[in-house]
C-alpha positions as CSV (number, residue, x, y, z in Angstrom):
1,M,87.5,103.4,100.2
2,N,90.8,101.6,100.5
3,H,91.7,98.0,101.1
4,V,92.1,97.4,104.9
5,A,94.6,94.9,106.3
6,I,92.7,92.7,108.6
7,N,94.4,91.0,111.6
8,L,93.2,87.4,111.7
9,S,95.6,86.1,114.3
10,P,94.2,83.7,116.9
11,V,91.7,85.3,119.1
12,S,92.6,86.3,122.7
13,R,90.5,86.1,125.7
14,P,87.6,88.6,125.3
15,R,88.8,90.9,128.1
16,L,92.2,91.3,126.4
17,L,90.8,92.2,123.0
18,A,91.4,95.8,121.9
19,D,88.6,97.6,120.1
20,N,90.6,98.1,116.9
21,L,91.3,94.4,116.7
22,I,87.7,93.6,117.2
23,L,86.6,96.1,114.6
24,D,89.2,94.9,112.1
25,R,87.7,91.4,112.4
26,A,84.2,92.7,112.1
27,I,85.1,94.7,109.0
28,S,86.3,91.4,107.4
29,V,82.9,89.8,108.1
30,F,80.8,92.7,106.9
31,W,83.0,93.1,103.8
32,Q,82.7,89.5,102.8
33,R,79.1,88.8,103.7
34,G,77.4,92.2,103.7
35,Y,75.5,93.8,106.6
36,S,72.3,91.8,106.2
37,A,74.0,88.4,105.8
38,A,76.5,88.8,108.6
39,S,75.0,86.8,111.4
40,L,75.7,87.1,115.1
41,R,77.4,83.8,115.0
42,D,79.7,85.1,112.2
43,L,80.6,88.1,114.2
44,T,81.2,86.4,117.5
45,S,83.3,83.7,115.8
46,A,85.4,86.3,114.0
47,T,85.9,88.8,116.8
48,G,86.4,86.3,119.7
49,L,83.6,88.0,121.7
50,S,80.7,86.2,123.2
51,A,77.3,87.5,122.2
52,A,77.0,89.1,125.7
53,A,80.4,90.8,125.4
54,L,79.6,92.1,121.9
55,Y,76.3,93.6,123.1
56,H,78.0,95.0,126.2
57,R,80.5,96.9,124.0
58,Y,78.4,97.8,121.0
59,K,74.8,97.4,122.1
60,D,73.8,95.4,119.0
61,K,74.9,94.4,115.6
62,D,74.0,97.8,114.2
63,G,76.3,99.5,116.8
64,L,79.2,97.2,115.9
65,F,78.6,97.9,112.2
66,V,78.6,101.7,112.8
67,A,81.9,101.4,114.7
68,A,83.4,99.2,112.0
69,I,82.4,101.4,109.1
70,N,83.9,104.4,110.8
71,R,87.2,102.6,111.4
72,Y,87.2,101.4,107.8
73,A,86.6,105.0,106.5
74,D,89.2,106.4,108.9
75,I,91.8,104.0,107.6
76,G,91.1,104.0,103.9
77,L,89.5,107.3,103.2
78,T,90.2,110.1,105.6
79,G,94.0,110.0,105.3
80,R,93.8,109.8,101.5
81,L,91.6,112.9,101.3
82,A,93.7,114.8,103.8
83,R,96.9,114.1,101.8
84,L,95.4,115.1,98.5
85,A,93.8,118.2,99.9
86,T,97.3,119.7,100.5
87,A,98.2,119.5,96.8
88,A,99.0,122.8,95.2
89,D,97.0,121.9,92.0
90,P,93.4,121.3,93.0
91,L,92.5,119.6,89.7
92,G,95.6,117.5,89.9
93,A,94.4,116.4,93.3
94,I,91.1,115.3,91.9
95,S,92.7,113.4,89.0
96,Q,95.1,111.7,91.5
97,F,92.1,110.6,93.6
98,F,90.5,109.0,90.6
99,A,93.8,107.3,89.7
100,E,94.1,105.8,93.2
101,I,90.5,104.6,93.1
102,I,91.1,103.0,89.7
103,G,94.2,101.4,91.2
104,L,92.1,99.9,94.1
105,C,89.6,98.6,91.6
106,D,92.4,96.9,89.5
107,N,94.0,95.3,92.6
108,D,90.9,93.6,94.0
109,P,91.3,89.9,93.0
110,D,88.4,88.9,95.2
111,H,86.1,91.6,93.9
112,L,85.2,92.7,97.4
113,G,84.9,96.4,96.3
114,C,84.5,99.2,98.8
115,L,82.7,98.4,102.1
116,L,81.2,101.9,102.2
117,V,79.8,101.6,98.6
118,N,78.7,98.0,99.1
119,S,76.7,99.1,102.2
120,C,74.8,101.6,100.1
121,L,73.3,98.6,98.2
122,D,72.4,97.0,101.5
123,G,71.1,100.2,102.9
124,G,67.4,99.3,103.1
125,L,68.2,96.6,105.7
126,M,70.2,98.9,107.9
127,S,69.1,101.2,110.7
128,A,68.6,104.9,110.0
129,Q,71.8,105.6,112.1
130,A,73.9,103.2,110.0
131,R,72.6,104.6,106.7
132,S,73.4,108.1,108.0
133,V,77.0,107.1,108.9
134,V,77.5,105.6,105.4
135,H,76.1,108.6,103.8
136,Q,78.2,111.0,105.9
137,R,81.4,109.1,105.2
138,L,80.8,108.9,101.5
139,G,79.9,112.6,101.6
140,E,83.5,113.3,102.5
141,I,84.4,112.5,99.0
142,E,82.0,114.9,97.5
143,H,83.1,117.6,99.9
144,F,86.7,117.0,98.8
145,F,85.7,117.4,95.2
146,L,83.7,120.6,95.9
147,A,86.5,122.2,97.9
148,N,89.0,121.5,95.2
149,L,86.7,122.7,92.4
150,Q,86.1,125.9,94.3
151,R,89.8,126.4,94.6
152,A,90.2,125.7,90.9
153,A,87.5,128.2,90.1
154,A,89.3,130.8,92.2
155,L,92.5,130.1,90.3
156,G,90.8,130.4,86.9
157,Q,91.2,126.8,86.1
158,L,87.5,126.1,85.3
159,A,85.4,127.3,82.5
160,P,83.6,130.6,83.4
161,H,80.1,129.1,83.7
162,S,81.1,125.9,85.5
163,E,79.1,124.9,88.5
164,P,81.4,123.4,91.2
165,T,78.5,121.9,93.2
166,L,77.1,120.1,90.2
167,L,80.6,119.0,89.0
168,A,81.3,117.6,92.5
169,E,78.0,115.6,92.4
170,I,78.9,114.2,89.0
171,L,82.4,113.2,90.1
172,N,81.1,111.6,93.3
173,A,78.5,109.6,91.4
174,T,81.2,108.4,89.0
175,I,83.4,107.2,91.9
176,L,80.4,105.2,93.2
177,A,79.7,103.8,89.8
178,L,83.3,102.7,89.3
179,R,83.4,100.9,92.6
180,V,80.2,99.0,91.8
181,L,81.3,98.3,88.2
182,A,84.6,96.8,89.4
183,R,82.7,94.1,91.3
184,I,80.9,92.8,88.2
185,D,82.9,93.8,85.1
186,P,86.6,92.7,84.8
187,D,87.4,95.2,82.0
188,P,89.8,97.8,83.4
189,A,89.8,99.7,80.2
190,K,86.0,100.5,80.6
191,R,86.6,101.9,84.1
192,R,89.4,104.2,82.7
193,R,87.1,105.4,79.9
194,I,84.4,106.3,82.3
195,A,86.9,108.0,84.6
196,D,88.4,109.9,81.8
197,Q,85.0,111.1,80.5
198,A,84.1,112.4,84.0
199,L,87.4,114.2,84.4
200,R,86.9,115.9,81.0
201,H,84.3,118.1,82.7
202,I,87.0,119.6,84.8
203,T,90.1,119.4,82.7
204,H,88.6,121.0,79.7
205,R,89.8,124.6,79.5
206,T,87.8,127.2,77.6
207,K,90.0,129.2,75.2
208,E,90.3,132.9,76.0
């Protein structure tokens, strides 16, 4: 869910273009225009591939989108989750993830949001495969929450009757809401209030 640096240097001859360069340029198109509005002309112009070359590499627009969304998630999400998963304090790792997402929301002058989350709103126009990939990559966040909540429960950091699965679902839904809200509402204080309220479910300790 991170901002991705896109290489927009002059295009090379198609046979010299590396996959990652092509995908970075495709990410920029999908991010700015959305899946449904990104035309073949937009994609060939940005990537430097002819329509025939694009279809040869990725079969169709949907195949290019799936490859691009996976690269986007690999760059912006996978590393972040892996880094935070090593934290000794599982609840601290969750709080830090929220802090980093809030930071991304605050530093998004063009209000592009998160390509993964944006794609959820465009999901009805995507293939089943593309929707599945978006769902799977966003699911990594919920799995991160669940794993850390389960660790926290084992350490006695959660209230006795807490339900880690339900808490993980609530936290994941809050992240999605924050990323959507950041695109339409400029008030950072509102985002922090929402995040703080969600985190209260896990940071509240029941007195012995």
